[in-house]
FITOR-650998 format. One record per residue: x, y, z of N, C-alpha, C in turn; residue in three letters. Coordinates in steps of 0.05 Angstrom, whole numbers, padded with zeros to 5 digits, always signed. Layout:
N
XYZXYZXYZALA/...
# end
This chain:
244
+02275+01266+02886+02285+01254+02862+02285+01277+02837MET/+02308+01279+02828+02306+01302+02803+02295+01290+02780ASP/+02294+01309+02758+02281+01301+02733+02297+01278+02718PHE/+02325+01283+02722+02342+01261+02706+02339+01235+02721GLY/+02334+01232+02747+02332+01209+02757+02307+01194+02752SER/+02286+01209+02750+02258+01205+02743+02258+01190+02715LYS/+02275+01203+02697+02275+01192+02671+02291+01165+02670ILE/+02311+01165+02684+02327+01137+02686+02310+01116+02698GLU/+02295+01124+02714+02277+01104+02727+02255+01096+02709LEU/+02243+01114+02693+02225+01107+02672+02240+01090+02653LEU/+02262+01095+02645+02275+01077+02624+02277+01050+02636TRP/+02288+01048+02659+02293+01021+02675+02267+01007+02681ASN/+02247+01021+02680+02219+01009+02684+02206+01001+02661SER/+02217+01006+02636+02205+01002+02612+02196+00974+02604PHE/+02212+00954+02616+02203+00920+02612+02178+00919+02625PRO/+02172+00928+02652+02150+00923+02664+02128+00942+02655GLN/+02133+00964+02644+02112+00978+02632+02102+00966+02606LEU/+02122+00956+02594+02112+00942+02567+02099+00916+02572PHE/+02104+00902+02596+02089+00878+02600+02063+00886+02611ASP/+02059+00907+02624+02032+00917+02631+02018+00928+02608GLY/+02029+00938+02589+02016+00945+02564+02003+00925+02550LEU/+02019+00903+02546+02010+00878+02535+01986+00866+02550LEU/+01988+00867+02576+01962+00854+02592+01939+00872+02586VAL/+01940+00898+02583+01918+00915+02578+01912+00911+02548THR/+01928+00907+02530+01919+00906+02500+01904+00874+02498VAL/+01916+00855+02511+01902+00827+02513+01874+00831+02525GLU/+01872+00846+02551+01845+00850+02556+01825+00863+02543LEU/+01836+00884+02529+01820+00902+02508+01810+00884+02489THR/+01830+00874+02475+01821+00861+02449+01806+00835+02456LEU/+01815+00821+02473+01798+00795+02480+01769+00802+02489GLY/+01766+00822+02506+01740+00830+02516+01723+00841+02492SER/+01736+00859+02473+01725+00871+02451+01710+00850+02434ALA/+01727+00825+02430+01717+00803+02412+01690+00792+02422VAL/+01693+00783+02445+01670+00770+02462+01648+00788+02464PHE/+01653+00813+02471+01630+00836+02474+01617+00837+02447ALA/+01633+00836+02428+01617+00841+02402+01601+00820+02395PHE/+01610+00794+02396+01594+00768+02394+01569+00768+02408LEU/+01573+00776+02432+01549+00778+02452+01530+00801+02445LEU/+01538+00819+02441+01524+00843+02430+01507+00838+02404ALA/+01518+00828+02385+01499+00818+02364+01480+00796+02375VAL/+01487+00776+02388+01469+00758+02397+01445+00768+02411ALA/+01452+00787+02431+01433+00798+02448+01415+00819+02430LEU/+01430+00833+02412+01414+00853+02398+01394+00846+02376GLY/+01405+00820+02369+01381+00803+02352+01361+00791+02365LEU/+01367+00780+02391+01345+00771+02410+01326+00794+02421ALA/+01339+00817+02427+01322+00838+02439+01301+00850+02416ALA/+01307+00846+02389+01291+00851+02370+01270+00834+02359GLY/+01271+00806+02373+01262+00785+02361+01229+00784+02368ALA/+01210+00773+02356+01182+00772+02357+01175+00755+02380LYS/+01191+00733+02383+01185+00714+02407+01187+00731+02433ASN/+01164+00728+02449+01165+00744+02471+01185+00736+02496LEU/+01187+00709+02499+01207+00696+02521+01236+00704+02511VAL/+01242+00702+02484+01271+00709+02476+01278+00737+02481LEU/+01257+00755+02472+01258+00782+02472+01260+00790+02503ARG/+01244+00778+02521+01246+00788+02550+01271+00777+02561GLY/+01280+00755+02555+01305+00744+02570+01328+00763+02562SER/+01330+00770+02537+01350+00789+02529+01350+00812+02541ALA/+01324+00828+02547+01321+00850+02561+01330+00850+02588ARG/+01324+00826+02605+01331+00826+02631+01361+00821+02632VAL/+01373+00808+02613+01403+00805+02611+01417+00834+02609PHE/+01407+00845+02590+01420+00871+02581+01417+00888+02605ILE/+01393+00893+02619+01391+00913+02636+01406+00909+02667GLU/+01407+00879+02671+01422+00872+02693+01452+00881+02691PHE/+01463+00875+02667+01495+00881+02669+01497+00909+02659PHE/+01477+00926+02647+01484+00953+02647+01475+00968+02675ARG/+01456+00960+02689+01452+00974+02718+01466+00961+02738GLY/+01489+00948+02740+01505+00939+02758+01536+00948+02755THR/+01550+00953+02773+01578+00964+02771+01598+00942+02756SER/+01612+00953+02740+01631+00934+02729+01653+00924+02751LEU/+01660+00944+02771+01679+00934+02790+01665+00914+02806LEU/+01640+00917+02815+01627+00895+02829+01622+00868+02813VAL/+01620+00869+02788+01619+00844+02773+01647+00832+02773GLN/+01669+00848+02771+01698+00836+02773+01701+00821+02798LEU/+01691+00837+02822+01692+00826+02846+01678+00799+02850PHE/+01654+00798+02841+01639+00773+02838+01654+00752+02824TRP/+01666+00755+02805+01678+00730+02787+01702+00724+02801PHE/+01717+00744+02812+01744+00739+02823+01745+00730+02854PHE/+01726+00741+02870+01728+00738+02894+01705+00720+02907TYR/+01678+00719+02897+01654+00710+02906+01654+00681+02891VAL/+01658+00678+02867+01657+00652+02853+01673+00631+02867LEU/+01697+00636+02876+01713+00618+02890+01698+00604+02914PRO/+01682+00623+02926+01664+00610+02952+01648+00590+02942LEU/+01638+00581+02919+01621+00565+02906+01633+00547+02894PHE/+01662+00548+02892+01679+00523+02883+01687+00530+02850GLY/+01685+00558+02844+01693+00561+02816+01713+00581+02818PHE/+01736+00575+02812+01759+00591+02812+01771+00597+02785ARG/+01771+00623+02776+01779+00628+02750+01802+00648+02753LEU/+01821+00648+02731+01847+00663+02729+01838+00692+02728GLU/+01857+00705+02736+01851+00736+02736+01843+00753+02708SER/+01858+00739+02693+01853+00750+02661+01827+00739+02651ILE/+01819+00715+02659+01795+00707+02648+01773+00721+02663VAL/+01774+00726+02689+01758+00741+02703+01751+00770+02692CYS/+01776+00780+02684+01776+00809+02671+01758+00808+02643GLY/+01766+00788+02626+01755+00787+02599+01726+00781+02602ILE/+01719+00764+02621+01689+00754+02625+01672+00777+02635LEU/+01683+00794+02654+01667+00815+02666+01665+00840+02646ALA/+01687+00847+02635+01686+00866+02611+01668+00861+02588LEU/+01669+00832+02579+01652+00824+02558+01624+00826+02561SER/+01616+00820+02583+01586+00816+02595+01578+00846+02597LEU/+01593+00862+02610+01586+00891+02616+01583+00904+02588ASN/+01605+00906+02570+01603+00923+02548+01588+00910+02526TYR/+01585+00883+02531+01568+00869+02508+01538+00880+02514GLY/+01534+00879+02539+01502+00893+02543+01499+00919+02535ALA/+01518+00936+02538+01514+00963+02526+01515+00959+02495TYR/+01531+00941+02482+01533+00938+02450+01509+00932+02440GLY/+01492+00915+02459+01469+00901+02446+01448+00921+02438ALA/+01447+00945+02455+01429+00965+02445+01438+00983+02418GLU/+01463+00982+02416+01475+00991+02392+01466+00976+02368VAL/+01472+00949+02371+01464+00932+02347+01434+00930+02342VAL/+01418+00931+02363+01391+00928+02360+01379+00953+02346ARG/+01388+00978+02355+01381+01002+02341+01389+01004+02314GLY/+01415+00996+02307+01424+00996+02278+01410+00978+02260ALA/+01402+00955+02269+01385+00936+02253+01356+00947+02250ILE/+01348+00962+02269+01321+00971+02265+01319+00997+02249ALA/+01342+01011+02245+01343+01032+02227+01343+01027+02197SER/+01347+00998+02192+01348+00992+02161+01323+00996+02150VAL/+01316+01009+02128+01291+01014+02114+01274+00987+02113PRO/+01248+00989+02121+01232+00969+02116+01226+00959+02088LYS/+01227+00975+02070+01222+00966+02041+01244+00952+02032PRO/+01269+00953+02044+01291+00936+02032+01283+00904+02045GLN/+01273+00907+02069+01267+00878+02082+01243+00870+02063LEU/+01224+00883+02057+01199+00875+02042+01211+00861+02014GLU/+01230+00878+02001+01243+00870+01974+01257+00847+01975ALA/+01273+00838+01999+01287+00814+02003+01268+00793+02006ALA/+01247+00799+02022+01226+00774+02023+01214+00767+02000THR/+01205+00787+01982+01201+00783+01955+01217+00766+01939ALA/+01243+00768+01943+01262+00752+01927+01265+00724+01939LEU/+01248+00719+01959+01249+00695+01972+01273+00687+01991ASN/+01284+00711+02001+01308+00708+02018+01298+00695+02041PHE/+01310+00678+02056+01304+00670+02082+01314+00688+02106GLY/+01311+00684+02126+01316+00700+02148+01349+00709+02147TYR/+01364+00685+02149+01392+00692+02151+01405+00705+02129TRP/+01393+00696+02104+01397+00711+02081+01394+00741+02081GLN/+01373+00748+02094+01363+00772+02095+01384+00787+02115ARG/+01391+00778+02135+01408+00790+02151+01439+00790+02139MET/+01446+00772+02123+01470+00770+02116+01479+00790+02093ARG/+01458+00789+02074+01462+00803+02049+01449+00833+02050ARG/+01430+00838+02066+01416+00862+02066+01416+00877+02089VAL/+01409+00866+02111+01411+00882+02137+01437+00887+02152VAL/+01453+00867+02154+01475+00870+02169+01495+00888+02157PHE/+01501+00888+02132+01518+00907+02120+01512+00936+02121PRO/+01486+00941+02122+01481+00970+02127+01480+00978+02154GLN/+01470+00954+02172+01473+00964+02200+01502+00964+02213ALA/+01519+00952+02200+01546+00950+02208+01560+00977+02206TRP/+01553+00991+02184+01561+01015+02177+01552+01036+02197ALA/+01525+01032+02209+01517+01051+02225+01525+01045+02256GLU/+01531+01023+02260+01537+01017+02287+01569+01021+02292MET/+01582+01021+02277+01614+01028+02282+01618+01052+02299ILE/+01608+01078+02292+01616+01098+02309+01609+01096+02338PRO/+01584+01088+02347+01581+01081+02374+01595+01058+02385PRO/+01603+01039+02368+01617+01015+02380+01648+01025+02385LEU/+01654+01045+02370+01682+01058+02376+01682+01072+02404THR/+01663+01084+02409+01659+01095+02434+01663+01077+02457ASN/+01645+01054+02453+01647+01034+02473+01674+01020+02475LEU/+01686+01019+02453+01715+01003+02454+01733+01022+02468LEU/+01732+01049+02470+01752+01070+02481+01743+01062+02511ILE/+01718+01066+02516+01707+01061+02548+01714+01034+02558GLN/+01718+01014+02540+01727+00987+02549+01757+00987+02554LEU/+01772+01003+02539+01800+01008+02541+01801+01016+02571LEU/+01791+01039+02575+01792+01053+02602+01780+01033+02624LYS/+01764+01020+02621+01752+01001+02639+01772+00980+02648GLY/+01791+00972+02629+01808+00952+02638+01830+00961+02661THR/+01827+00987+02664+01840+00995+02687+01837+00985+02716ALA/+01808+00979+02714+01798+00968+02743+01810+00936+02748LEU/+01822+00925+02727+01833+00898+02729+01855+00898+02749ALA/+01867+00920+02757+01890+00919+02775+01875+00909+02802SER/+01855+00913+02810+01836+00908+02835+01837+00877+02836TYR/+01841+00863+02813+01838+00832+02816+01862+00818+02811ILE/+01884+00837+02822+01913+00825+02821+01924+00820+02792LEU/+01913+00834+02771+01924+00832+02745+01948+00854+02745LEU/+01970+00849+02732+01992+00868+02731+01989+00879+02704GLN/+01969+00895+02701+01963+00914+02678+01983+00938+02676ASP/+01973+00960+02657+01987+00981+02654+01981+00998+02679LEU/+01959+01001+02686+01953+01014+02713+01967+01007+02737THR/+01971+00977+02741+01984+00970+02761+02018+00977+02759PHE/+02024+00977+02733+02054+00987+02732+02057+01015+02738GLN/+02041+01028+02729+02044+01061+02732+02041+01067+02763ILE/+02027+01050+02775+02030+01054+02805+02052+01049+02821GLU/+02067+01025+02808+02093+01018+02815+02116+01038+02811GLN/+02110+01050+02787+02131+01074+02779+02123+01098+02797LEU/+02100+01102+02802+02094+01127+02827+02108+01118+02851ARG/+02106+01096+02858+02120+01087+02882+02149+01090+02885ARG/+02158+01080+02861+02187+01085+02856+02199+01112+02857GLY/+02183+01130+02842+02194+01158+02834+02185+01173+02858SER/+02164+01169+02872+02151+01185+02894+02140+01214+02879GLY/+02134+01211+02854+02122+01232+02841+02096+01221+02829ASP/+02071+01231+02838+02045+01223+02830+02040+01236+02800THR/+02049+01263+02796+02043+01276+02771+02058+01264+02747ILE/+02084+01257+02755+02103+01248+02732+02092+01218+02727PHE/+02085+01200+02746+02078+01174+02742+02053+01171+02726ALA/+02032+01184+02738+02008+01185+02726+02008+01203+02697PHE/+02023+01222+02694+02027+01233+02669+02036+01216+02645GLY/+02057+01198+02657+02066+01177+02636+02039+01158+02628VAL/+02023+01151+02651+02001+01134+02645+01979+01146+02627GLY/+01976+01171+02626+01958+01190+02610+01967+01187+02582LEU/+01991+01188+02578+02003+01190+02550+02000+01161+02539VAL/+02008+01142+02555+02004+01113+02546+01978+01106+02537LEU/+01956+01112+02555+01926+01105+02551+01918+01118+02526TYR/+01929+01145+02521+01919+01159+02499+01928+01151+02474PHE/+01952+01142+02473+01963+01131+02448+01950+01104+02442VAL/+01943+01088+02459+01929+01064+02456+01897+01072+02445LEU/+01888+01089+02459+01857+01099+02450+01862+01110+02422GLY/+01880+01124+02415+01881+01136+02391+01884+01113+02366TYR/+01901+01096+02372+01907+01073+02354+01880+01059+02347LEU/+01867+01052+02370+01843+01040+02367+01822+01052+02352LEU/+01822+01081+02354+01802+01100+02342+01807+01101+02309THR/+01837+01099+02305+01844+01100+02278+01835+01074+02266LEU/+01841+01054+02280+01828+01025+02266+01799+01023+02260LEU/+01781+01037+02281+01754+01034+02276+01745+01055+02254MET/+01760+01074+02254+01753+01095+02231+01762+01083+02206ASN/+01780+01066+02201+01786+01053+02174+01763+01034+02171ALA/+01754+01017+02190+01733+01000+02186+01709+01012+02179LEU/+01703+01039+02189+01680+01048+02183+01678+01063+02155GLU/+01697+01072+02143+01703+01081+02118+01704+01057+02097VAL/+01713+01036+02107+01710+01010+02087+01680+01003+02086ARG/+01671+01001+02106+01640+00991+02107+01622+01011+02092ALA/+01629+01039+02093+01610+01056+02077+01618+01057+02048LYS/+01645+01052+02042+01649+01050+02016+01641+01026+02001SER/+01635+01003+02015+01624+00980+02005+01597+00985+02001ARG/+01581+01003+02014+01555+01008+02010+01552+01028+01985LEU/+01575+01042+01978+01573+01064+01958+01562+01090+01972GLY/+01567+01092+01998+01560+01118+02010+01582+01133+02021THR/+01607+01123+02014+01629+01140+02023+01654+01136+02006GLY/+01678+01151+02011+01700+01144+02001+01718+01120+02006PRO/+01732+01108+01988+01746+01087+01997+01774+01096+02009THR/+01786+01077+02026+01810+01083+02039+01832+01094+02021LEU/+01832+01083+01999+01853+01096+01977+01845+01127+01972ARG/+01821+01130+01966+01818+01158+01963+01821+01178+01982GLU/+01815+01168+02010+01822+01184+02034+01852+01192+02038ILE/+01869+01169+02031+01895+01174+02031+01909+01182+02007PHE/+01894+01194+01987+01904+01202+01962+01918+01184+01947GLY/+01912+01160+01948+01927+01143+01932+01910+01136+01907LEU/+01885+01144+01902+01868+01137+01885+01855+01167+01875ALA/+01855+01175+01847+01842+01200+01841+01809+01195+01843PRO/+01796+01217+01853+01766+01217+01855+01756+01231+01832VAL/+01742+01220+01815+01730+01232+01790+01701+01238+01796PHE/+01691+01254+01780+01660+01260+01780+01646+01233+01768ASP/+01640+01215+01788+01629+01194+01776+01609+01187+01801GLN/+01588+01172+01789+01565+01166+01812+01578+01151+01836PRO/+01570+01154+01859+01579+01143+01886+01578+01115+01882VAL/+01559+01103+01872+01555+01073+01873+01578+01062+01853GLY/+01593+01078+01834+01607+01067+01817+01639+01063+01829ALA/+01641+01073+01854+01668+01067+01866+01669+01045+01873ARG/+01694+01035+01877+01702+01008+01887+01716+01010+01909SER/
# end
């Protein structure tokens, strides 16, 4: 097949590639939301004073970090039906990705929370703040700014991990790229298209997370605002904390 025919095949395959792209985005964003919620819960539990709570969180974290994501996918999709629990492919994918990357994210959350200076916690206690008030007003805003960069790395890894979903019969981007390879008979061409599409997705997610990091740091007065970065607002010689 000559190059012109491959381009024509790529154009004709665009609807299928777009459908696969949507499945990959759905997997990525859905898993990211649940993984983050799980990471926060486990991160708080792993740093708790209660031994049972802390120990249970550690066991959960180490189990899902220490076992293969592919095996976890197979368990949810192929093994659970043997016990009478049948889940849709998309649900299995989101569940496995959430548990796996949520376990990794829990360590990020725990470390970020532990990095908040203790004098600030003591000051919040002196102001008669309760536990959740301290977390919401003092601890989490600072920890959030610290955890965004490593969470960005995990999000990109999660995006790449969605490629395994094709093993549980999900017609994601990787599945559609394989169909393009079979139709064109050219592995380099098909997977070259796949590399470009995954790169674009990853780059867009990175830009989004970078914007969140800038906003989080500007709210703490430790960095420029988004308007300053994009040149929409002048930066004067003023105290950092005075920026809005």
